[in-house]
N, C-alpha and C positions, 0 to 999 in steps of 0.2 A: 504494500500500500504506500502511495506517495505521501511523505510527510509534508514537504513543501515543494511547490513548483514556482520558480521565478524565471524571468526571461534569460538569466545568465547561468543558472546552475540548478542541479537536480539533486535532492536528498531522497534517499530510499530508506525504508525501515522494514524490520521484520518483527512480528509478534512472537516472542519466545515463550512457549509453555502457557500462552494466554494470560500472562501476568503483566507485562510491561512493554513499552515500545523501546526498541533499541536501534540506534543508528549503526548499521554495520557496513554500509557502502555508500559512496557518493562519487559523482563525476564532477570534476572541477575544471573550469577553464584555467588558462595560465594565470599565474599570480598577478601579472600586470592587468589582466582583464578584471580579476576580482577586485583589485584596489582601485580600478577606475570608477567604481560606484561613488566613492568619496574617500577622503583620508581615513575615515573611521567607519565607513559604511559596511564593510565586510565584517567588522568586529560586532557591530550591532546585529547584523543579519545572522551571524553564526551563533553568538552566545544567547540571543533572545529567542531563537527557535529551537535550539537543541536543549530541551528541558528534560532533566533526569530525575528519577526517584528510585530509592532502593528497592530491590526485589524482595518479595515476601516469601519466596521459596528458594531452595538451593538448586542451582542449575546442575544439570546432569554432567556437563563437561566443563566448558569454559564459562565462567561467571559472566552474566550480562553486564555487570558493572565494569568488568575488565574489558569487555568489548567496547563499552562506551569510552573508557580511558584510552584504549588503543585508537579509537576513531579520532579523539581529540589530538593525540600525538601524531597521527597520520596527517591531520589537517595542518598542524604546526610544521611538519616536514615539507609541506608544499608551499610554505611562505618563504620567499627568497629574502625579504627584508622586513625587519621589525624595529624601526628606528626609535620608537617610544618604549620598547621593552615590555610591551603588553603581555607577550607570551613567555616571558622569562621564567615565570613560576611553573610552567607546564613541563615538568621534568619526569623522565621515565622512572626515576627512583621514588617518586611520590605516588602513593596509592590513593590517597584521598583527593580525587580530582575536584570534589565539591569546594575545596578550599583554594583552588587555582583562581587567579585573577580573571575577572570577566566571565566566570562560570557560576551559575546559580542552580541549585537543586531544590526541587520540592514545590515550586509554585510558578504560576504564569506571571511574568514580569509585565508591568504596565507599559514598558517601552516597546512592547510588541506592536503597538499602534503606529510606530514609525515606519513599518514595512508597508508602504503604500502600494507596492506592486505585488504583494503576496496574493497568490491565486488559490492555493490549497494548504490547509493546516490540519494535521492529524496527530494529536498528542494523547490518544486514548490509552487506557490501561497503564497509567503512570502513577496513580495514587497522589495526584496533585491536589493541594489543599488551597483554601482561601476562596476569594470571590472571583468571578469572571471579570477581567479588567474592562473598564468602561472604554478604554482607548482602543479595544479590539474593533470597535465600530468604525474606526478610521481606516481600516483595511478594506476599502470600498471595492477592491477588485476581487475579493474572495468569491469563489464559486463553490467551495466545499469546506465546511467547518466541522471537525469531529473532535469532541472532548469527552467521549464516552468512558465510563468506568473509572472515574476519579473520585475525589472527595470534595468537589467544589460546592460551596454553599452560597447563601444570599439569593438574590433575584436575578432575572435576566436583564442586563443593562438596556436602558432605553436607546442607547447608541446603536443597537443592532438594527434599528429601523433604517439606518443609512446603508445597510448591506443590500443594495438593490439588485446586485448581480448574483447573489448566492442561490445555488441550486439545491444544496443539501446541507442540513444542520442536524447533528446528532449530539444531544446533551444528555443522553440516557445514563442511568445508573450513577447518579451523583446525589448530593444533598440539597439541591436547589429547591426554593420555596417561593411563596407568593402567587400572584396571578399570572396567567399566561398572557403576554402582551397582545393587544389587538392588532398591532402592525404586521404580525405574521400573516394575517388574512389578506393583506394588501401587497404582499411580495409576489410579483407576477412570475418570476422565474423559479420560485421555490417549489420543488416537486417532491421532496422527502423531508419530513420533520419528525424526529424521534425525541420525545420528552418523557418517555416512560421511566418508571422506577425513580421518581423524585418525590417531592412533597408539595406539589402545586395544589392550589385550591381555588374555589370560586368558579364563575361561569367560563365555559369554553367559548372562545371567539367563534363567530359564524362567518360563512363565506370563504372564498379562496380555498386554500389547501385543506381547511377543516371540513369541507363538503365531502372529502374522500377519506374515510376512516382507515384505509390501507396506506394512504400517503402520510397522514398525520397519526403517528403512533403515540397513544396516551394510555394511562391506566387510571382506574378509579379509586385507588387505595387512599388517596390523600384528600378527598373531599371535592373533586371536580364535579360540576353539574352542567347539564346541556340545556340550551334554550331551544334546540331543535331536536326533539327526541326521535323524530323519524329517521335521522341519519346517524344518531349516536345512541343506539339501544342500550349499551352497557352502562350508561350514566343516568343518574336520577335527574328529573326535570327541575330546573332552578325555580325557586319560589320568587315570583316577581311581585313587588309591591308598588302600587301606583301612588306617587307622591301627591298628585292632585286629589285622588280619592281620599287619601289620608287627611289632607288639609280640610277638605269638605266635611269629613266625618267629625273632626275636632270642632268645627264651627257649629255643627248641629247638636252636639252633645251638651245638654244643660250643665251648668256648673255644679248643680247638686248631684248629678249622676257621676261627674268626675270625682267629687268628694267621696261619694259612696264607694266607688271602685277603689279609690286610694285606701279607704279604711279597710276594705275587705283584703286588699293585698297586704296591708300592714299586719292584720290578724293572722293571715296564712303564713306570712314570713316568720312571725313569732312562734307559731305552733310547729312549724317545720324547720326550726333553726338548725337542729342537729343534722337533718338531711341536707340543708343548704350549705353546710360547711364543706361538703364534698364537691360542690359545684365547680370550684376552680380546677378540680381534678379532671373534669370531663372535657374532651375536645369534640366539636361537632363532626370532625372527620372520623371519629371512632364509631365502630358499629355497636349499637346498643345490644346488650345481652341481659337476660333476666336471671333471677335466682334459679329458675327451672333449667335454664340453659347451662348454668354453672354446675348444677347438681348432676345433670345427665352427662356433661363432659367429663366429670371426675368420677363417674360411677358411684354417686352418692358419697363422695369423699372416702372412697375405699382405702384401707390401709395399704393395699397393693399399689395404689396410685401415688401414695405419699413419697415424695423425694427427700424432704428434709423438714425439720421442725425446730422452732426457736421459741423464745418467751412470748413474743408479740404476734407470731404467726406461723403457719405451716404452708408448705408448697406442695402442690399436687400436679402430676402430669395428666393431661386430658386432651380431648379432641371434640370440637363442636360438631353438631350434625350438619351445619351449613358450610363447614370448611374441613378439608382433609388434613390440614397442617396440625402438628402437635403443638400444644401450648402449655405453659406453666402457670398455674393458678395460685396466687398467694392469698390465702385466707387469713384474715386478721382475727386474733383472739381478743375481742373487744372487752372481755371481762378482766383482762390484764391491764394494770396501770400503764399508761403511756401508749397503748396500742392504737387508740383513736388518733392521738397526735401524730403517731408514726405514719398512719395512713394518709392524713392530710398533708404532712411534710413530703412524703414520697410522691404524692400526686402533684404537688406544686413543682417539685423538681422535674418530674417527667413531662409536665406541661411546658416548662420553660427551657428545656434542653433538647438538643438533637446532635448526636455525634456517633460516628461509626463504632467507637469503643465504649459506648454506654448501652446498657440494656434498653430495649425498646418495648414500650407498653402497647398491647394490642387494643385493650379497652379496660374499663372499670365497671364495677357493679356496686351500687350503694342503695340498699333496699331493706325489706323486712323478709325474714324467713317464714316457713310454714307455721311456726309457733309465735309469730309476731315479734320476734327478737330482731334487733338491728343486725344487719349483715353487710359486711364490706369486704371486697376482694379486688385485686388487680390482676389482670391477665397479661402475661408477657410472652414474647417469642420463646419457644423452647430451645434451650442450649444443649445440643446433642452430646457434648463431651463433659457435661457436669461442671463442677467447680475446680479451681486450681488446687484446692485443698485435697481433693480426691486423688490428684496426680502426684502431689508432693508427699502425701502420707497415705498410701494405698492400704496399709495394714489396718488403719483406723476405720476404714470404710469396708466393712465385711461383705457388703453386697456388691462391691465394685471389683472388677477384674484387676489384676496387677497391671499398673500403668507406670511407664518409665518415660520421662521427658529427656530428649536430647539437649545438648547445650544450645543448638540452634533454635529449638523450640522455646527454651527458657529466655533466650535473647529476644525473640519476637514477642513473647508475652510481656517481658519487661518494657519493651518499646510501646506496645499497645496500651498498657496501664499508664505509662508516663504521658502518652499523648492525651489520654482521657483526663488526667489530672491537670495537664497544661491547659486544656480547653476550659476546664472548670475554674481554674485559678486566674487565667490571663485573658481569656476570650469572652467570658460571660460578664455582664453588667447587671446587678452587682456580682462579684465573685462568689463561687460556691465552694464550700469545704465539706468533704464527705463525712469526716469525723469517725468513720468506722471501717477503714480500709484494712482488709486481711484476705488471705487466700480463699476463705469461704465465700467472700463477696466478689470474687473475680470469676466470671463464668466463661466457658469456652464453647464456641459454636462448632458447627460440623467441620470447619476447616481450621480449627484451633485458633481462631481469632479471639483475643481476650476482650471481654466487655465487663466494665465495672457496674455492679448492681447494688441493691439494698440501700436506698437513700433515706431510710426512716430516721436516722440521726443527723442528717445533713443540715447545714446552716448556710443561708445566703447572708453574706457580710453586709452590714449597713454602711452606707456612704458617709454617715455621720460618725466622726471619731468618738470613741467612748460610749457608743450607743448601748443601752441595756441588753439588746438582742445579742450582741457580741460577747456578753459576759455570762450568758446562760450556760449552765453546766451541760456537757455533752455525755452521751451514753456510748462510749466506745468499748472496746474489748481489751481486757488486761493483757499487757505484753505489747500492744500496738499503740497505746495511748502515750502521747508525748509527755516527757517529764514535767514540762511547764504547766500542764493541766493541774497538777497538785499544788502549784504555787500561785494559783489564782490568775494566771494570764488569760487574756481574752482569746476567743477563738480566732485562729489565723491559718493561712495556707500551710504554715510550718507543721501543723498537726498532721496533715496528709503526707508531707514530705518525710516526716519521721516514720510514719507507718509504712510508706513505700520503701524506705531503707531497710526496715525489719523484714518486709515481704521479700526483698531481693536476697537478703542473707538467709532467710528461711528456705527460699526456693533453691538456693545453691548448696546449702548444708543439709537439708532434710530435717532440721531440728526446729521445733516450735519454741517461741520465746518463753513459754511457761513450762517447758519440760522439767522433770525432777532434778536434772543436773544443775539447773540454774538456782543455786542457793548461796547464802553467805556472800552476797554482793556480786556474784558472777552472773553475767547476762549474756545473751546471744551476741550482742555487739562486742563486749569485752572478750568473749571466747574467740571470735573471728579476728579481732584486732590483735590479740596476742600471737596469733599464728601468721599474721600478714607481714610481708608477702612470702617469706621463705618456706613456711611450714603449712601452707594451705591444704596440702594433701591430707593432713591429719584431721581436718574439720569438714572437708567437702562431703557431699552426698556420695556414698559408695558407688552408686550407679554412674556417677561421673568420673570419680577417681580410678575406678577399676576398668574403665573402658579405653585407656590410652595404650592401645597396642599398635595401631596404624602409625606409620611415620608422621603422617599429618597431625595425628592426635597428640603427639608428644610435646608439641609446642603450644597446645591450647592453654595450659596452666599459665605460662609466662605471658603469652601474647593476648589472651582474651579473658581468662578467668580473673586475673589480677585486676585489670581495669574495671571489670564489672563489679567485683567485690568492693573495689575502692569506692564506686558509686554508692553501694549499699552502706558502707561505713560512713561516708560523708553525709548522706541523708539522715542517718540515725545518730548523729552527734547529739550530745546531751543539751547543749545550748542552741536555741533556735537561730542565733546569729551566725553560727558556724555551718549551717545547712545551706546548700545551694537552692535556688529556685527551680521550679519544674521546667522552665524554658532552657536553662543550662543543662539540666539532667537529660532532657530530650536530645539536645545537641550531642552530648557525650555518648549516649547509647546509640544514636543513629550512626555516628562516625564508627563506633565499634562494630555495629551490625553490618555496615557496608564492607568494612575490611574483612570481617569474618567470612562472609559469603564470597568474597573475592579469593580468599586464600584457599579454602577447601570447598 
């Protein structure tokens, strides 16, 4: 598939193992022709189109990242003159090409809009994050735009209305949200539009490409509705309200009737206050389910269906009659102190967050059971590989088969959890602190992607310094609670950073922070710190330390285990001032993960 077609050069890509786009070959004109674009034109053209992201699986032979690195080095070798020394840092001895000057990994740069002659752009399957650049609308010569299977969020830029020549747009399998812009219906040359597997909502535009449901690929999971049901059978019809009729109705209603209606609403609100507390939890895009649906899905909450149980709730596996997908139903024990608050908190978090590494709620149910008792449950996507705790401590889960995580899997899990925390701490407003991060709350889906769950103890930080909400005590788990909690410190992202450090150490040693060995002042952090770095083999998980037989494995300890354990030790420092932020942690682990998959 062509990545970029410009008048003067052609870039080609291959999709390797369906994971990411890799630049493996390109035909270049002579260097003089390349530089004739402008003194800096080729640099902009090259660095802002060749966007890389780390692979999430181990390549069978040559690592994709190594292919990318070699492509960059090949490009450098074709340049006869570099008077400004732009490419000086592009050395064959340097493995981390993301640190090379003028090379950026992981997001689409806004400067891409400077490529006014760009005809085709395909950067699918790269796990690119962030928003679609507004400046992309300046590439008015575009005929094909493919951004499929990334982690792009936000809405579709209004600047896309300037792409009058575009024939094909594929934005599927991202985290885009908001309404579908009306201007798509007015694009005369647009013959294929794929917006499926996103979070769009609201009415679907009419006319143009939307008259052909095979040309405009959409899905109804996120709350889209159709104004023309005859052509879009799979979507519900939008509810249209006439403003003129509404205004006329208001004029006709006597003031006494308005007062009566207001009084009735007030009384109903008071009487149903407990049910109303769950209102912020529900999204209109969610499918409504009844108590009967929940009961049937879980086989009347059969013990056979129970996955786990805690103080405030139990989780059951089930399947609704209207859907074949397995789900996990979290039933709240409302008789327990704090269970109702936990339900409301978790609903608020799930309503205000959306990230690939956070658990996703399918729907909620807040009603009365058959005995007229209050009933509250949240339905989640089922995580096929259970919790991280089941994998790190298989002997403690008698119903689980023996599970062993490779170092590569542990690296990916660490990266996934770090990305989730970075999103919560640095990308949400206000920031969100989980307050109960531990292996049992890290769930693994069918492809071992880690997702952080159980937000019953979470806190949104107030924007007002010293706010009482930030001083409220948290209900964490002993062993993962930051030391400053006992000193009366206010809730901060440092709580999660500390728990993340303990989680890393636990994942690599196979020891729980509350194991019987940790007495008389000895802790998991101190145990690992005392063996760092020369005697780490003494404290590592036996499944890791006993597996170094291959020549490639013998360097793992020095080259990869040491830096990863160092991250765990830094994050679990006693003083919050000594801990790094999750942004820095993500950068460290990403660099380590890149190098790991390049080496073996």
